[in-house]
N, C-alpha and C positions, 0 to 999 in steps of 0.2 A: 919650479916645476908645478904645474897645476894639479890639483887633486882630482882623480877621476870621479865622475858623478856615479851615484848608486844606480845599478842596472834596474830596469823595470821588474825583472824576476825577483831580485832581492827585496824590492819594496813590496811586491805582491806577497812574498813569503812572510815578511815582517807584519804586513796587514792581516794576513790569515792567522798568524800566531796571536796577535792582539785580539782578534775577533774570537778566537777559541777560548780566551780567558773568561768568556761569559759563562762557561760551564762551572766556574768556581761558585756561581750562585746556586747551582742545583742543590747542594746539600742544605742550603738555607731553607729552600722551599720544603724539603723533606722534614726539616726540623719543625716547620710550621704544621706539617701533617701530624707530627707527634703532639704538638700543642692542641690540635683539633681533637685528638684522642683524649687529652686531659679534660677538655670542655665537655666531651661526651660523658666522661665519668662524673664530672661535677653536676651535669644536668640530672642524671639518674639518681645521684646522691641527694640532691635537693628535692626531687620528686618523691623519693622514698620517705624523706622526713615529712613532707607535706601530707602524704597519705597516712603516715603513722599518727600525726597530730590530729587529722580529721577523724580517723577511726576511733582514736582514744578520747575524742571530745575535748581536746586541749586547744583547739584552734577556733578563734572567733573570725568574724568576717574580715577584719583588718589584717589578721595574720595570714589568712588565705590569699587576700589580694596581694600582700607583699611577697608571699612565696611565689605566686604566679608571675609577678613582675620580675622576680629573680630568674625564673625559668625563661621568660621572654628575653631578658637581658643576655642570658647565656646563649640562646639561639641566635640572637642578632650578632653577637661577637663571633660565633661560629660561622655565620654567613659572611661576615667581614673577612674572616680567615680564608674561606673558600674563594672569595673574590680576589684576594691577594695571591693565593697559591696558584689558581688556574690562570687568572688574567695576567698576573705578573710574570709567571713562567712563559706564557704564550707571547707576551710582549717583549721581554728582555732576554730570554734564554733560547727557546726553540719552539717551533710549531708542535702542538700536541697531536695533530692529525685526527681531529674529531669530525672532519667533514663527512656529512651523510649520516652521522650517528643520530639515532632518534632522540636521544636525551641531551644533545648539545645545547648549552644555554643560549638563549636568544641573543643576549648581549655580547657573547663571545665573537659573533660574526663581524662586529664592527668595533671591537675594543682596540684602543690605542692608549698611549700614555696619558693624553688629556682626558679621555673618557674614564679611564681607570681612576685618575685623581679625583674627578668630580664624584664618581660613584662612592669612592672611599670617604670623601668628605660628607656626603649625604648619609652614609651609613653611620659615621661617627656622630652626626647630629641626632640620628634616631636613637643611638645608644645613650647619648647624653639626655635625651628626652625621657627615656625610661628611668634613668637614675634620678632625674629631677622629680618625676612623678612619684617615685618611691619616697622621696623626702616629704612631699606634700601629703601623701597618704598617711605617713607616720609623723605628721607635723607636731603632735604633742610630745614626741620623744626626740625631735630634731632641734638642735640649738639654732636660734635665729641667725647666728653668725654663719653656720653651714648653709642655711637656706639662701642667705644673701649671696655668698660666694658661689654656690651652686647655680643660682640664676645668672650671675654675671658670667661665669664660665660657659654656661649653655648659650647665652647670647653671643659670646665671642666665637663659639663654634659656628653658630648660624651665620654671623657676619663673614667669617673666613670662607665658609662653603659658598655663600652668595658671591663673594669677590672672585673665588676660584672659577665658579660657573660662568661669571661674566667675562673673565679673562680668556676662558677656553674658546669662546666663539671667535674673537679676533685672532687668536693664535692659529686656530684651524683654518681661518680664512687666509691668513698670511701664508701658511704652508701650501694651500691650494694655489695661490697666486704665484708663489715661488716655483711650484711644480710646472706651472704653465708658462713661465718666463722664457723657456727654451723652445716653445712651440708657437704656432700661429694663433691668432684669435679664433674663437669657435667658428665652425662652418656657417656660412650664411645660407641656411636652408629655411624653408617656411616653417614657422612654429607659432604656437598659440599659447598665450599666457593662461595659467590656471585660473578658471573663473571663480574659484573658491575664495579668493581674497587677494590682497596685495602682498607683495614680497615682504617676507619677514626681515626687519633690519638686522644686519649682522649675522644672518644665517648663511653659512657656507654651503650647507646642503641645498638650500633653496636657490642659491646662485648656480649651483651645478645643474639642478633640475631645469632652471630657465634657460641655461646655455646649451642644454642637450638637444634642443630642436624637436622635442616631442610634439606631435600634432595635437595632442590633448593630454591633460593630466589624468592618468589612470592608476589605480592602486589595486592590489590583490583582493582587498576586502570588498571592493565593488564588483568583483567578478562573480557572475551568476553560474554556479556549478550544479544547480538543481537538475538541469537537463543534460548534464555531461555524463556520458556513459563510460568514458575513459579519457584521461587517467583518473585515478582516485584523488580526492582532495589532499591526502597526505603528501602525495608527490609534488603538488603545487606548493604546499606549505614548506616542504624541504627546499625546493628551488628558491623560495622567498628568502632563504638565509644567504643567498648569493655566494655560497662557498666556491662555486665554480670559478669565480673571478680570481681567487687566490691560487687556484690550480691552473689558471690560464686555459680553462676548458670552455666549451661552447654549449649553447642550448639551441635546439632546432625545434620549432613548432610546425607540424604538418597537419593539414586538415582542410576540409571544404570551406568555401567562403562563409562568413558569418558565424564561425564557431568560437571566435574570441582570440585568435592568434595574435593580432596586433595589440589587443588589450593586455594580454599576458606579457608580451615583449616589452611594452611600455612600463607595465607595473614592475617587472624585474629591473628595468633601467632606473626607475625611480628608487627602488630599494638599493641599487648599487650606488646611486648618488648619495642617499642617506648614509650609506656605509663608508663614504669618503672617496668614492671612485668617480672619475670623470667619464662621461658617457656622451656619445653622439648617435643621433637617430637619423636615418634617411631611407628612402626606398632603394631597391636594387638599381632602378633606372637612374636615380639621382646620384648614387655612388659611382655608377659607370660614367655619368656625365662629368662629375668632379674629377675623376682620375683621367678622363679623356682630355680635359682642359689642362691638367698638370702635364700630361705627356706632350701635348701640343706646345707647351711652353718649355719643354726640355727638362722638366723637374719631377718626373714620375717617382723616381727613387726617393727624392727628398720629401715628396708628399706622403708616401707610404711610411717613411721614417717619422714624419711629424705626427701621423696618426698613432704611433706607438705611445704618445703621451696620454692616450685615452685607453684605459684598461678594458673598456667595453664599447664595441661598436654594434649598433643594431641595423641589420639589413632586412628591411620589410618588403613584402610582396614579391619575392623571387618567383618568377613564372607568370605573374599577372600581365606583365608587358614583355614580350619576347625580346631577348638581347641580340641585336643584329651586329654582324661584322666584328669590329674591334671591341665592342662593349662587353661581349662574353669573355674575351681574353683578359680585359681589364678587371672584371669582377673576379675571375680566377686568380689573378695576381694578388688581389686584396686578400682572398681566402688563404692563398699560399703564404703570403708574407706574415699573416697573423698566426699561422700554425705554430703552436707551442710557444708563442711569444705574447699573446694577449687574447682576450675573449671576444667571441662573436655571438650575437643572438640573432637568429635567422627565422623568418616565417615564410612559408610557401604553401600554396594550395595543391601542390603536386608531390607525390611520393618520390623518393630518390630515383626509383627506376624510370621515371619519366623526365628526369632533368636534362636528358639529351634534347628534349623539345625546347628547353629554356636556353641552353648554351649553343644549340645548333651544331654541336660536334660531340660525338660519343666519347672521344678521348679526353677532351677538356672537361666534360661533365663528370666522367669517372674519376679524374684526378681531383676535381673540386670536392666531390662527395667523399673521397678517400681521406682528404685532409680535414674536411669539416667535421666528419662523423667520428674520427679516430678518438678524440677526447671530448665527446659530446654527450649530452642528455638529449636523446631524440624522443620527443613527445608527440604522439599522434592524437589529435583531439577528435573524439567521436561524439558528435552531438548534432542536433538539428540546428539550422541557421537561426540565430536570434531574430533576424529580419523576417524569416518565414513564420516563426512562432508568433511574431507581432501581427502579421497579416491574418493568421488563423484565429488569433484571439479576437481581432476586430470582426472577422466574419461570424464567429460564434456569437459575439455580442449583438451583431446585426440580426441574426436569425432569431435570437431570443427576444427581440424587441416587440413592440406592440404590433398586432396584426398577424402574429404567427403563433 
């Protein structure tokens, strides 16, 4: 008599139970928090001794330098602990939920096991450097045997960190290729290579950027916010952490032509690529055409499912070209399918109240806006067109020339 196979529900329960064992690690991280407190005590104890020696005149320059290096050493080890506590807990136990917090560490938005290992390795090299410097500062009281082995150990740390950093690139690239193995090749949309240089060898982030189909390479640092009346620069900096991708939220940029909507959409797409996410860029008309081709071939559902492999889709220029007939319904299906499943970055020159003009149907427009804006950062750019500003600058320069 054959033995019955385990039911899917039993396997699911077993898997959930195994996954719940990750919480056994939580006390370990709180133990590291206690160790952090020990280093805080050690820091102020060393600082008090330094001040006491300096005030009493018992400290020469070498003594002060060694004491300061000890303080630096303590701080660097404390930084290493913070990295392990926050990054390790976030990676292996549970999300901490810092999205939108003004003090969220920049590195936490794109931390993973590979990034964490490289950062820990470099931190250990830094601590080893401080230890070795202490030996050389106090060289007259340090045995040559200790100097030799200190240098050898430090070089071993450097070599280990270099090897780990070298290996992390191919590993990340392999993960990216493995994630894309179940989907189609990137969309064949017009794209332009970044004119800033050739593709970095072995850079998975650069591969994602080139495959995204961006019309040009834009970064947030290049965005001119001097003429921007709203939003404030802090809002753009917060969006630059691309936390919305983890929340499966959307970003919508609304504003007149020339205010920088496409620049910001591409810049966020580049940041998402650098954070390890696959991104695709196209205009609203191009997305409608692609979905129309898929529907004509009888594979619209499969095409929408394939796009789930991309955590971020950018839909540019909604409203610039009216969507006629079936195109508006296809774009609505894209928005509806992505709802609470993955992120969209959308740009439009029209406020939501005028999207009926885009979709040609009040009901479809209302349903699209409802799903798009529910979990979205809606940013209205209030600024003069950079193209108009350029014309005004040229006109002023002409009026100020010879003969006037």
